[in-house]
PASEBA-1860 file (N, C-alpha, C; in nm, 3 decimals):
! residues 246
1> MTLRCITF> 5.185/1.022/3.719/5.154/0.938/3.609/5.301/0.907/3.572 ~ 5.316/0.772/3.513/5.427/0.701/3.493/5.502/0.761/3.364 ~ 5.632/0.746/3.350/5.707/0.792/3.224/5.630/0.723/3.095 ~ 5.583/0.593/3.105/5.523/0.537/2.998/5.415/0.608/2.946 ~ 5.327/0.648/3.062/5.197/0.704/3.044/5.225/0.839/2.975 ~ 5.314/0.906/3.024/5.342/1.048/2.973/5.402/1.045/2.820 ~ 5.479/0.938/2.783/5.532/0.913/2.639/5.399/0.894/2.564 ~ 5.304/0.822/2.624/5.194/0.783/2.540/5.096/0.902/2.502
9> VLLFVIHL> 5.100/0.985/2.608/5.011/1.108/2.587/5.075/1.195/2.489 ~ 5.211/1.217/2.503/5.270/1.307/2.412/5.262/1.272/2.269 ~ 5.282/1.131/2.277/5.277/1.080/2.113/5.122/1.103/2.059 ~ 5.028/1.081/2.140/4.894/1.095/2.098/4.864/1.235/2.056 ~ 4.909/1.322/2.138/4.879/1.482/2.103/4.948/1.499/1.978 ~ 5.088/1.454/1.939/5.148/1.497/1.842/5.074/1.427/1.706 ~ 5.028/1.318/1.720/4.937/1.246/1.619/4.829/1.308/1.589 ~ 4.761/1.366/1.704/4.647/1.436/1.687/4.653/1.573/1.602
17> NGACAQAD> 4.766/1.623/1.652/4.799/1.777/1.586/4.833/1.739/1.433 ~ 4.903/1.625/1.406/4.934/1.628/1.283/4.807/1.574/1.197 ~ 4.712/1.520/1.264/4.596/1.472/1.173/4.501/1.597/1.168 ~ 4.506/1.693/1.255/4.436/1.820/1.232/4.487/1.897/1.135 ~ 4.636/1.907/1.137/4.697/1.998/1.025/4.667/1.927/0.879 ~ 4.676/1.791/0.867/4.637/1.732/0.752/4.502/1.758/0.717 ~ 4.396/1.760/0.804/4.262/1.794/0.780/4.248/1.939/0.738 ~ 4.323/2.027/0.798/4.313/2.164/0.754/4.374/2.188/0.613
25> EDAQTIRV> 4.488/2.105/0.571/4.550/2.127/0.452/4.446/2.060/0.353 ~ 4.395/1.941/0.370/4.287/1.902/0.280/4.170/1.981/0.251 ~ 4.123/2.054/0.365/4.001/2.117/0.339/3.995/2.223/0.240 ~ 3.901/2.229/0.167/3.905/2.329/0.056/3.772/2.392/0.039 ~ 3.765/2.518/-0.001/3.631/2.618/-0.006/3.604/2.653/-0.133 ~ 3.496/2.640/-0.192/3.446/2.702/-0.312/3.363/2.828/-0.285 ~ 3.366/2.936/-0.332/3.281/3.047/-0.298/3.193/3.082/-0.417 ~ 3.061/3.093/-0.386/2.972/3.137/-0.494/2.904/3.276/-0.477
33> FIALCDNN> 2.915/3.375/-0.590/2.846/3.508/-0.567/2.723/3.490/-0.664 ~ 2.624/3.533/-0.608/2.480/3.535/-0.692/2.433/3.662/-0.681 ~ 2.406/3.733/-0.794/2.351/3.843/-0.803/2.196/3.836/-0.835 ~ 2.091/3.839/-0.742/1.961/3.811/-0.764/1.912/3.862/-0.899 ~ 1.818/3.810/-0.960/1.767/3.860/-1.080/1.690/3.991/-1.046 ~ 1.706/4.089/-1.122/1.607/4.220/-1.074/1.570/4.283/-1.211 ~ 1.433/4.296/-1.235/1.398/4.361/-1.354/1.433/4.516/-1.345 ~ 1.423/4.582/-1.221/1.429/4.733/-1.208/1.576/4.769/-1.232
41> TQGIMPVG> 1.680/4.695/-1.185/1.807/4.769/-1.198/1.898/4.702/-1.257 ~ 1.864/4.608/-1.348/1.979/4.513/-1.430/1.909/4.522/-1.586 ~ 2.005/4.529/-1.662/1.994/4.552/-1.821/1.949/4.421/-1.852 ~ 1.857/4.340/-1.822/1.802/4.227/-1.858/1.668/4.234/-1.938 ~ 1.640/4.131/-2.012/1.495/4.099/-2.069/1.418/4.080/-1.960 ~ 1.309/4.182/-1.925/1.225/4.140/-1.790/1.172/4.004/-1.790 ~ 1.167/3.944/-1.672/1.102/3.817/-1.635/0.991/3.847/-1.559 ~ 0.909/3.738/-1.530/0.782/3.754/-1.429/0.824/3.835/-1.308
49> AKIGDGDQ> 0.723/3.918/-1.260/0.743/4.001/-1.160/0.806/3.946/-1.023 ~ 0.761/3.841/-0.994/0.815/3.770/-0.883/0.924/3.697/-0.885 ~ 0.967/3.643/-0.999/1.109/3.582/-1.014/1.199/3.691/-1.042 ~ 1.158/3.812/-1.072/1.255/3.922/-1.115/1.252/4.026/-1.006 ~ 1.224/3.996/-0.876/1.226/4.093/-0.785/1.355/4.077/-0.685 ~ 1.445/4.136/-0.713/1.577/4.127/-0.674/1.592/4.142/-0.513 ~ 1.482/4.181/-0.450/1.468/4.208/-0.313/1.416/4.079/-0.236 ~ 1.366/3.969/-0.312/1.280/3.874/-0.258/1.354/3.744/-0.308
57> PDENLYWD> 1.465/3.711/-0.240/1.526/3.587/-0.278/1.454/3.440/-0.279 ~ 1.355/3.449/-0.186/1.286/3.306/-0.173/1.191/3.285/-0.291 ~ 1.170/3.373/-0.374/1.093/3.371/-0.503/1.170/3.389/-0.609 ~ 1.299/3.424/-0.625/1.381/3.483/-0.714/1.422/3.359/-0.822 ~ 1.433/3.416/-0.932/1.477/3.297/-1.059/1.613/3.240/-1.028 ~ 1.702/3.314/-0.963/1.834/3.275/-0.931/1.882/3.202/-0.789 ~ 1.758/3.195/-0.714/1.763/3.151/-0.578/1.684/3.031/-0.558 ~ 1.541/3.063/-0.561/1.448/2.961/-0.517/1.360/2.911/-0.618
65> CSDGFGLY> 1.372/2.926/-0.740/1.326/2.863/-0.844/1.388/2.729/-0.873 ~ 1.315/2.641/-0.957/1.372/2.501/-0.955/1.508/2.489/-1.013 ~ 1.566/2.583/-1.095/1.704/2.592/-1.119/1.776/2.688/-1.058 ~ 1.707/2.759/-0.945/1.799/2.847/-0.877/1.901/2.774/-0.784 ~ 1.992/2.833/-0.742/2.103/2.794/-0.639/2.057/2.723/-0.524 ~ 1.969/2.802/-0.460/1.928/2.753/-0.296/1.854/2.634/-0.332 ~ 1.765/2.626/-0.417/1.670/2.513/-0.420/1.762/2.372/-0.495 ~ 1.828/2.407/-0.602/1.883/2.302/-0.678/1.984/2.225/-0.586
73> FKKSPHCK> 2.079/2.320/-0.532/2.181/2.257/-0.453/2.117/2.182/-0.324 ~ 2.041/2.244/-0.281/1.978/2.203/-0.159/1.931/2.034/-0.180 ~ 1.871/2.030/-0.306/1.827/1.875/-0.343/1.941/1.796/-0.391 ~ 2.061/1.836/-0.415/2.160/1.768/-0.499/2.183/1.652/-0.402 ~ 2.217/1.512/-0.451/2.252/1.404/-0.380/2.394/1.414/-0.346 ~ 2.458/1.518/-0.405/2.631/1.518/-0.376/2.653/1.610/-0.263 ~ 2.565/1.698/-0.228/2.606/1.794/-0.130/2.508/1.793/0.002 ~ 2.533/1.821/0.108/2.451/1.824/0.230/2.453/1.992/0.280
81> VVESEKEI> 2.339/2.034/0.292/2.326/2.174/0.378/2.369/2.152/0.501 ~ 2.476/2.241/0.537/2.505/2.224/0.685/2.454/2.374/0.770 ~ 2.422/2.478/0.695/2.382/2.594/0.738/2.318/2.680/0.639 ~ 2.204/2.748/0.664/2.148/2.854/0.570/2.126/2.976/0.667 ~ 2.145/3.092/0.615/2.142/3.207/0.691/2.070/3.309/0.618 ~ 2.004/3.398/0.665/1.934/3.513/0.615/1.979/3.643/0.673 ~ 1.964/3.745/0.566/1.972/3.893/0.597/2.127/3.895/0.662 ~ 2.227/3.850/0.591/2.350/3.863/0.654/2.401/4.012/0.637
89> SEQILRRM> 2.358/4.074/0.553/2.381/4.222/0.570/2.277/4.296/0.472 ~ 2.294/4.426/0.437/2.200/4.504/0.359/2.210/4.442/0.217 ~ 2.349/4.402/0.192/2.347/4.358/0.058/2.342/4.204/0.037 ~ 2.362/4.126/0.130/2.372/3.982/0.112/2.243/3.944/0.192 ~ 2.149/3.885/0.110/2.005/3.851/0.184/2.007/3.688/0.222 ~ 2.093/3.613/0.157/2.093/3.481/0.191/2.241/3.416/0.178 ~ 2.266/3.335/0.269/2.397/3.242/0.268/2.360/3.106/0.285 ~ 2.411/3.017/0.189/2.402/2.875/0.224/2.539/2.817/0.232
97> TLRHKSSP> 2.558/2.735/0.323/2.689/2.656/0.329/2.664/2.494/0.335 ~ 2.721/2.441/0.212/2.709/2.280/0.189/2.833/2.240/0.215 ~ 2.825/2.102/0.230/2.951/2.021/0.243/2.938/1.906/0.127 ~ 3.044/1.875/0.056/3.033/1.787/-0.046/3.059/1.663/0.010 ~ 2.971/1.567/-0.029/2.975/1.437/0.051/3.090/1.344/0.028 ~ 3.151/1.359/-0.097/3.258/1.257/-0.125/3.389/1.321/-0.156 ~ 3.413/1.445/-0.112/3.523/1.522/-0.112/3.540/1.628/-0.009 ~ 3.675/1.658/0.014/3.692/1.767/0.132/3.638/1.911/0.112
105> ITLIADAY> 3.543/1.920/0.021/3.497/2.046/-0.030/3.375/2.104/0.061 ~ 3.412/2.227/0.093/3.300/2.313/0.162/3.251/2.432/0.055 ~ 3.125/2.439/0.023/3.076/2.539/-0.085/2.968/2.645/0.020 ~ 3.035/2.785/-0.011/2.946/2.882/0.056/2.911/2.966/-0.057 ~ 2.775/2.992/-0.054/2.700/3.073/-0.174/2.637/3.196/-0.095 ~ 2.659/3.308/-0.157/2.585/3.438/-0.110/2.507/3.488/-0.230 ~ 2.381/3.525/-0.175/2.284/3.565/-0.271/2.275/3.721/-0.256 ~ 2.311/3.818/-0.337/2.325/3.953/-0.317/2.176/4.013/-0.357
113> RGSEMRQC> 2.125/4.106/-0.301/2.019/4.186/-0.359/2.038/4.224/-0.488 ~ 1.947/4.213/-0.585/1.942/4.270/-0.711/2.027/4.401/-0.747 ~ 1.977/4.486/-0.667/2.040/4.620/-0.689/2.188/4.631/-0.637 ~ 2.250/4.529/-0.580/2.382/4.532/-0.550/2.454/4.453/-0.640 ~ 2.435/4.434/-0.765/2.514/4.338/-0.863/2.639/4.392/-0.866 ~ 2.659/4.527/-0.864/2.802/4.570/-0.877/2.872/4.515/-0.762 ~ 2.845/4.546/-0.635/2.909/4.511/-0.534/2.936/4.348/-0.529 ~ 2.843/4.279/-0.594/2.843/4.136/-0.586/2.965/4.076/-0.684
121> YLDFESAL> 2.965/4.147/-0.782/3.070/4.122/-0.888/3.207/4.154/-0.818 ~ 3.239/4.262/-0.770/3.364/4.323/-0.700/3.400/4.229/-0.605 ~ 3.319/4.171/-0.509/3.315/4.094/-0.409/3.392/3.959/-0.470 ~ 3.325/3.909/-0.589/3.375/3.796/-0.637/3.518/3.796/-0.691 ~ 3.567/3.936/-0.764/3.696/3.960/-0.780/3.782/3.950/-0.666 ~ 3.755/4.025/-0.530/3.825/4.021/-0.429/3.840/3.886/-0.380 ~ 3.732/3.791/-0.379/3.757/3.658/-0.326/3.828/3.588/-0.414 ~ 3.841/3.608/-0.552/3.932/3.546/-0.651/4.095/3.572/-0.622
129> ASGEYVLV> 4.102/3.727/-0.588/4.240/3.742/-0.555/4.288/3.704/-0.435 ~ 4.196/3.672/-0.331/4.239/3.658/-0.190/4.333/3.524/-0.152 ~ 4.315/3.444/-0.245/4.406/3.310/-0.226/4.334/3.204/-0.131 ~ 4.213/3.241/-0.082/4.159/3.182/0.033/4.083/3.050/-0.027 ~ 4.030/3.060/-0.149/3.952/2.956/-0.224/4.008/2.879/-0.328 ~ 3.972/2.760/-0.351/4.006/2.704/-0.457/3.943/2.698/-0.597 ~ 3.806/2.747/-0.585/3.727/2.788/-0.702/3.628/2.903/-0.656 ~ 3.608/2.998/-0.736/3.528/3.108/-0.705/3.437/3.135/-0.838
137> SYIGHNAL> 3.289/3.146/-0.794/3.208/3.161/-0.921/3.121/3.285/-0.901 ~ 3.082/3.340/-1.010/2.969/3.455/-1.029/2.862/3.408/-1.109 ~ 2.725/3.421/-1.059/2.628/3.392/-1.140/2.540/3.505/-1.151 ~ 2.464/3.507/-1.252/2.359/3.613/-1.280/2.365/3.697/-1.409 ~ 2.349/3.824/-1.399/2.344/3.922/-1.526/2.497/3.963/-1.531 ~ 2.537/3.974/-1.646/2.673/4.025/-1.672/2.691/4.165/-1.628 ~ 2.743/4.201/-1.524/2.749/4.325/-1.459/2.833/4.424/-1.541 ~ 2.932/4.343/-1.621/3.038/4.424/-1.687/2.959/4.485/-1.828
145> MDSVYEES> 2.836/4.422/-1.865/2.775/4.478/-1.967/2.703/4.591/-1.948 ~ 2.663/4.626/-1.810/2.597/4.750/-1.772/2.666/4.870/-1.764 ~ 2.784/4.841/-1.713/2.886/4.969/-1.689/3.017/4.917/-1.691 ~ 3.136/4.994/-1.711/3.270/4.949/-1.715/3.332/4.987/-1.574 ~ 3.383/4.866/-1.521/3.434/4.897/-1.376/3.585/4.901/-1.401 ~ 3.656/4.989/-1.306/3.792/4.998/-1.301/3.843/4.856/-1.296 ~ 3.969/4.818/-1.346/4.041/4.705/-1.328/4.074/4.714/-1.161 ~ 4.056/4.573/-1.103/4.072/4.560/-0.977/4.202/4.582/-0.930
153> AFIAKHST> 4.214/4.623/-0.829/4.371/4.679/-0.748/4.414/4.560/-0.672 ~ 4.334/4.444/-0.650/4.378/4.341/-0.590/4.479/4.285/-0.634 ~ 4.560/4.211/-0.546/4.683/4.138/-0.584/4.687/3.990/-0.562 ~ 4.680/3.922/-0.657/4.646/3.787/-0.617/4.758/3.709/-0.531 ~ 4.719/3.625/-0.451/4.812/3.551/-0.364/4.869/3.439/-0.429 ~ 4.764/3.369/-0.512/4.791/3.257/-0.592/4.690/3.230/-0.687 ~ 4.713/3.138/-0.787/4.594/3.115/-0.891/4.496/3.045/-0.816 ~ 4.358/3.098/-0.845/4.230/3.045/-0.817/4.151/3.020/-0.940
161> DAIVLVCR> 4.099/2.898/-0.949/3.984/2.882/-1.065/3.877/2.955/-1.042 ~ 3.820/2.999/-1.164/3.696/3.074/-1.188/3.603/3.032/-1.286 ~ 3.478/3.036/-1.262/3.362/3.011/-1.342/3.268/3.134/-1.336 ~ 3.244/3.178/-1.445/3.150/3.298/-1.452/3.038/3.253/-1.551 ~ 2.927/3.244/-1.488/2.782/3.196/-1.577/2.701/3.323/-1.588 ~ 2.727/3.406/-1.687/2.670/3.523/-1.735/2.664/3.518/-1.885 ~ 2.578/3.601/-1.960/2.617/3.613/-2.091/2.737/3.661/-2.147 ~ 2.819/3.592/-2.245/2.938/3.630/-2.297/3.041/3.681/-2.186
169> SDSYASSR> 3.077/3.574/-2.080/3.173/3.630/-1.999/3.303/3.589/-2.039 ~ 3.335/3.521/-2.130/3.471/3.501/-2.173/3.542/3.644/-2.224 ~ 3.447/3.714/-2.307/3.488/3.849/-2.376/3.510/3.956/-2.282 ~ 3.405/3.947/-2.164/3.411/4.055/-2.091/3.482/4.048/-1.937 ~ 3.508/3.904/-1.894/3.582/3.884/-1.782/3.682/3.806/-1.772 ~ 3.730/3.734/-1.871/3.843/3.630/-1.872/3.977/3.710/-1.837 ~ 3.988/3.831/-1.917/4.113/3.898/-1.913/4.122/3.960/-1.763 ~ 4.022/4.005/-1.705/4.020/4.058/-1.558/4.055/3.951/-1.477
177> IKNLGGRP> 4.004/3.846/-1.490/4.025/3.719/-1.413/4.182/3.693/-1.401 ~ 4.250/3.674/-1.543/4.374/3.646/-1.569/4.461/3.758/-1.496 ~ 4.443/3.891/-1.507/4.509/3.992/-1.438/4.505/3.969/-1.274 ~ 4.417/3.901/-1.230/4.408/3.897/-1.089/4.466/3.752/-1.047 ~ 4.533/3.687/-1.156/4.601/3.566/-1.133/4.518/3.444/-1.130 ~ 4.397/3.455/-1.164/4.307/3.352/-1.164/4.306/3.286/-1.304 ~ 4.235/3.153/-1.298/4.248/3.054/-1.414/4.092/3.046/-1.441 ~ 4.057/3.101/-1.564/3.912/3.074/-1.611/3.901/2.921/-1.648
185> VLMTQQLM> 3.788/2.856/-1.584/3.773/2.705/-1.617/3.650/2.691/-1.683 ~ 3.550/2.786/-1.672/3.434/2.787/-1.737/3.387/2.927/-1.766 ~ 3.375/2.955/-1.899/3.329/3.088/-1.933/3.232/3.074/-2.064 ~ 3.166/3.181/-2.082/3.058/3.166/-2.199/3.098/3.241/-2.307 ~ 3.035/3.224/-2.438/3.071/3.302/-2.545/2.934/3.343/-2.618 ~ 2.830/3.308/-2.558/2.701/3.333/-2.619/2.604/3.390/-2.501 ~ 2.483/3.435/-2.548/2.385/3.456/-2.450/2.354/3.338/-2.370 ~ 2.295/3.317/-2.244/2.270/3.198/-2.182/2.184/3.239/-2.048
193> YPGALILH> 2.126/3.136/-2.009/2.052/3.133/-1.893/2.150/3.069/-1.792 ~ 2.166/3.115/-1.671/2.270/3.076/-1.577/2.199/2.964/-1.471 ~ 2.135/2.873/-1.513/2.071/2.778/-1.417/2.175/2.721/-1.320 ~ 2.123/2.683/-1.219/2.237/2.628/-1.112/2.288/2.503/-1.140 ~ 2.208/2.433/-1.223/2.236/2.283/-1.265/2.373/2.280/-1.351 ~ 2.396/2.396/-1.414/2.511/2.390/-1.497/2.646/2.413/-1.409 ~ 2.623/2.520/-1.297/2.733/2.509/-1.212/2.760/2.402/-1.122 ~ 2.643/2.334/-1.082/2.656/2.200/-1.022/2.725/2.098/-1.091
201> DAIEAWIP> 2.707/2.066/-1.216/2.758/1.956/-1.282/2.902/2.008/-1.328 ~ 2.927/2.144/-1.358/3.070/2.156/-1.385/3.153/2.123/-1.267 ~ 3.115/2.179/-1.129/3.189/2.147/-1.028/3.200/2.000/-1.006 ~ 3.105/1.910/-1.015/3.124/1.776/-1.010/3.219/1.733/-1.130 ~ 3.244/1.792/-1.226/3.353/1.751/-1.324/3.477/1.830/-1.270 ~ 3.487/1.939/-1.225/3.613/1.998/-1.168/3.654/1.917/-1.038 ~ 3.584/1.878/-0.957/3.649/1.809/-0.827/3.737/1.720/-0.854 ~ 3.725/1.619/-0.949/3.822/1.506/-0.953/3.929/1.565/-1.075
209> KGSLAEIR> 3.963/1.700/-1.059/4.067/1.729/-1.136/4.048/1.721/-1.292 ~ 3.900/1.744/-1.325/3.882/1.737/-1.478/3.945/1.836/-1.561 ~ 3.953/1.797/-1.680/4.017/1.896/-1.778/3.927/1.988/-1.805 ~ 3.969/2.113/-1.868/3.875/2.216/-1.901/3.771/2.169/-2.014 ~ 3.814/2.073/-2.096/3.722/2.018/-2.201/3.628/1.942/-2.124 ~ 3.665/1.857/-2.023/3.556/1.789/-1.946/3.457/1.865/-1.866 ~ 3.517/1.981/-1.805/3.430/2.079/-1.761/3.332/2.152/-1.867 ~ 3.372/2.182/-1.957/3.290/2.241/-2.063/3.178/2.141/-2.117
217> RAAGKACS> 3.219/1.992/-2.133/3.127/1.909/-2.178/3.002/1.874/-2.064 ~ 3.051/1.880/-1.939/2.952/1.878/-1.834/2.867/1.979/-1.828 ~ 2.906/2.109/-1.858/2.831/2.208/-1.851/2.731/2.211/-1.981 ~ 2.788/2.161/-2.092/2.707/2.172/-2.201/2.575/2.079/-2.190 ~ 2.619/1.937/-2.136/2.523/1.847/-2.111/2.416/1.881/-2.010 ~ 2.442/1.971/-1.916/2.342/2.019/-1.809/2.253/2.123/-1.876 ~ 2.324/2.218/-1.966/2.248/2.316/-2.027/2.141/2.258/-2.117 ~ 2.195/2.161/-2.201/2.103/2.087/-2.293/1.972/2.031/-2.234
225> KNQGISVK> 2.014/1.971/-2.130/1.896/1.909/-2.044/1.785/2.030/-2.004 ~ 1.846/2.148/-1.964/1.771/2.240/-1.911/1.699/2.310/-2.022 ~ 1.775/2.338/-2.136/1.685/2.410/-2.234/1.644/2.331/-2.346 ~ 1.655/2.208/-2.325/1.583/2.134/-2.435/1.640/2.148/-2.596 ~ 1.781/2.188/-2.588/1.863/2.162/-2.712/1.951/2.075/-2.734 ~ 2.023/2.047/-2.842/2.104/1.940/-2.861/2.237/1.961/-2.771 ~ 2.304/1.854/-2.725/2.419/1.885/-2.661/2.544/1.975/-2.733 ~ 2.552/1.948/-2.848/2.632/2.025/-2.934/2.609/2.165/-2.946
233> AATGIFAN> 2.487/2.213/-2.959/2.436/2.351/-2.959/2.480/2.410/-2.812 ~ 2.448/2.339/-2.703/2.455/2.389/-2.583/2.600/2.410/-2.536 ~ 2.685/2.289/-2.578/2.818/2.312/-2.547/2.878/2.434/-2.612 ~ 2.833/2.461/-2.745/2.870/2.592/-2.808/2.838/2.711/-2.726 ~ 2.772/2.702/-2.627/2.746/2.834/-2.555/2.879/2.855/-2.470 ~ 2.946/2.771/-2.439/3.074/2.778/-2.336/3.206/2.797/-2.420 ~ 3.289/2.869/-2.372/3.387/2.911/-2.456/3.495/2.790/-2.453 ~ 3.551/2.763/-2.572/3.658/2.665/-2.563/3.793/2.708/-2.517
241> LEEDTE> 3.781/2.687/-2.382/3.917/2.739/-2.318/4.053/2.670/-2.327 ~ 4.041/2.550/-2.384/4.163/2.463/-2.416/4.228/2.520/-2.527 ~ 4.161/2.616/-2.636/4.241/2.661/-2.727/4.336/2.779/-2.662 ~ 4.302/2.834/-2.552/4.382/2.928/-2.499/4.532/2.883/-2.434 ~ 4.522/2.751/-2.422/4.663/2.694/-2.375/4.739/2.636/-2.480 ~ 4.697/2.634/-2.595/4.765/2.586/-2.692/4.888/2.691/-2.756
END
């Protein structure tokens, strides 16, 4: 091989390594933790037997109903499913990995057995503190309403954004998130139904670095559409986190 060829190969390898490093730097991951709806083990107002069976994700209110994460995100024009897995563990019954079509975002969602709600929430906090993700979300029933969990002993590596779609998440979870070094970007201040379209539209507002007010408005519009109430009333379900920064 001539010196010119050797030089070309070395330059190509350097360029390739640099491109790969840039791709790794640009890649971002969102993690979503979903506690499947469960009439028997969660302090919820009972729903239909099938959609309220926390052992059956494929019929569950929070996974495979029209507003469940598994079905709603699968149909999203903004995302592409790259992998769907079953029975990850005794606790995690479904895992879906999606790629966002217009950004370097990968989204990984785990659906936990309804009776494993506590573990689901604690795993959410662990992921929040790990520093591995740009956004972490918990969806389902407010686990902190059912029992008082010890403050997490995790030490945050850097600030991670957090969305918690449960009833009154601001008063129950925001302080815990901040203690972990996290930044609440969408929390609730009223009772609510955590339809996946709310998370979907909030993420679409968050990806282009939307403000807290823009994320809240996007969630309010999605909730309004889902619940058939005014945008003003729906937006009021979500805490005005802008006030916390003043």
